[in-house]
Every structure is written in C-alpha cells, then in structure tokens.
C-alpha positions as CSV (number, residue, x, y, z in Angstrom):
1,M,0.0,0.1,0.0
2,K,1.2,3.5,-0.8
3,L,1.7,5.9,2.1
4,I,-0.7,8.4,0.6
5,D,-3.4,5.7,0.5
6,Y,-2.7,4.7,4.1
7,I,-3.0,8.3,5.3
8,K,-6.2,8.8,3.3
9,Q,-7.8,5.5,4.3
10,N,-7.2,6.2,8.0
11,K,-8.3,10.0,7.7
12,L,-4.9,11.2,9.0
13,T,-3.3,14.5,8.3
14,Q,0.3,14.7,7.4
15,N,1.0,16.3,10.8
16,K,-0.8,13.4,12.6
17,F,0.9,10.8,10.8
18,A,4.2,12.5,11.3
19,I,3.7,12.5,15.1
20,K,2.5,8.7,15.0
21,S,5.7,7.8,13.1
22,G,8.2,9.9,14.9
23,L,9.0,11.7,11.7
24,T,8.8,15.4,10.8
25,R,5.8,16.7,8.8
26,S,8.1,18.1,6.1
27,A,9.7,14.5,5.8
28,I,6.3,13.0,5.3
29,C,5.5,15.7,2.8
30,R,8.6,15.1,0.9
31,L,8.0,11.3,0.8
32,L,4.4,11.8,-0.3
33,K,5.7,13.9,-3.4
34,S,8.5,11.4,-4.1
35,E,11.1,14.1,-3.6
36,R,13.1,11.9,-1.2
37,F,13.7,8.3,-1.0
38,P,13.4,7.1,2.7
39,S,16.3,5.9,4.6
40,P,16.2,2.4,6.1
41,D,15.4,3.9,9.6
42,T,12.5,6.0,8.1
43,M,11.1,3.0,6.3
44,N,11.1,1.1,9.5
45,K,9.4,3.8,11.4
46,I,6.7,4.0,8.8
47,E,6.2,0.2,8.6
48,L,5.8,0.2,12.4
49,A,3.4,3.1,12.4
50,T,1.3,1.5,9.8
51,L,1.4,-2.0,11.5
52,G,3.0,-3.2,8.2
53,Q,0.5,-2.0,5.8
54,V,3.2,0.1,4.2
55,K,6.3,-1.7,3.5
56,A,9.7,-0.7,2.1
57,N,8.9,-2.5,-1.2
58,D,6.0,0.0,-1.6
59,F,8.4,2.8,-1.8
60,L,10.6,1.0,-4.3
61,K,7.6,0.4,-6.4
62,Q,6.6,4.0,-6.3
63,M,10.2,5.2,-7.1
64,Q,10.3,2.9,-10.1
65,E,7.0,4.2,-11.4
66,R,8.2,7.6,-11.2
67,M,11.6,7.0,-12.7
68,S,10.1,5.2,-15.7
69,S,8.1,8.4,-16.5
70,Y,11.2,10.7,-16.8
71,T,12.1,12.1,-20.2
72,S,15.8,12.0,-21.2
73,K,16.0,15.8,-20.6
74,E,14.9,15.2,-17.0
75,W,17.5,12.4,-16.6
76,K,20.1,14.8,-17.6
77,L,19.0,17.6,-15.3
78,M,18.9,15.0,-12.4
79,S,22.4,13.7,-13.3
80,A,23.8,17.3,-13.4
81,K,22.2,18.1,-10.0
82,T,23.4,14.9,-8.3
83,S,26.9,15.4,-9.8
84,N,27.1,18.9,-8.4
85,E,25.7,17.8,-4.9
86,W,28.5,15.2,-4.8
87,K,31.2,17.7,-5.8
88,K,30.0,20.1,-3.0
89,M,30.0,17.3,-0.5
90,Y,33.5,16.0,-1.3
91,N,34.9,19.6,-1.7
92,G,33.5,20.6,1.7
93,R,31.3,23.4,0.3
C-alpha cells in the first residue's frame, strides 16, 4: 500500500501521521511527493506506524513508477544536480 493511500484510508493529516511515526511533517510531505527516498530507519518507522501496511517495497515500486516516466531531458538535469551535490559534498562546500 502506498503511504498516501494509508493516510487517506485512515483519515490522517500529514502532521498526525508524522507524530504517529516519529518523523517530521516536512519529511512526510517530501515522501508523499516522491522528492526523497526514505532511509532504512525512516522506512522502519513508517512500517511500524502503519502496522506493516506500508512496506519498504511499496516505496521501491513508487520510485520505479516515477523514474520510468522521466524524459531524457529530466534524466540529464537530475544527473547534473546529483553530480554538483557530490562535488559540493566532497569539496567541503
């Protein structure tokens, strides 16, 4: 089950689910928009908070769906952004 479906089905707000899972509301928002991929710790918190209804594989499926819809231009932009982030990280900037 997708996280958004769980939240809707249980009539929760992003804030209420954030509190329930021990995450921030902004983290939940980014996950719902697929702007971030959850860390193993975050996935574990979500799986526990949903009593196993949302699993790590659900995030993988969602990410695969999103990635398959990218155009070649979007892939180039993402690669450039990632490359710049790595450079900043390793150059200490």
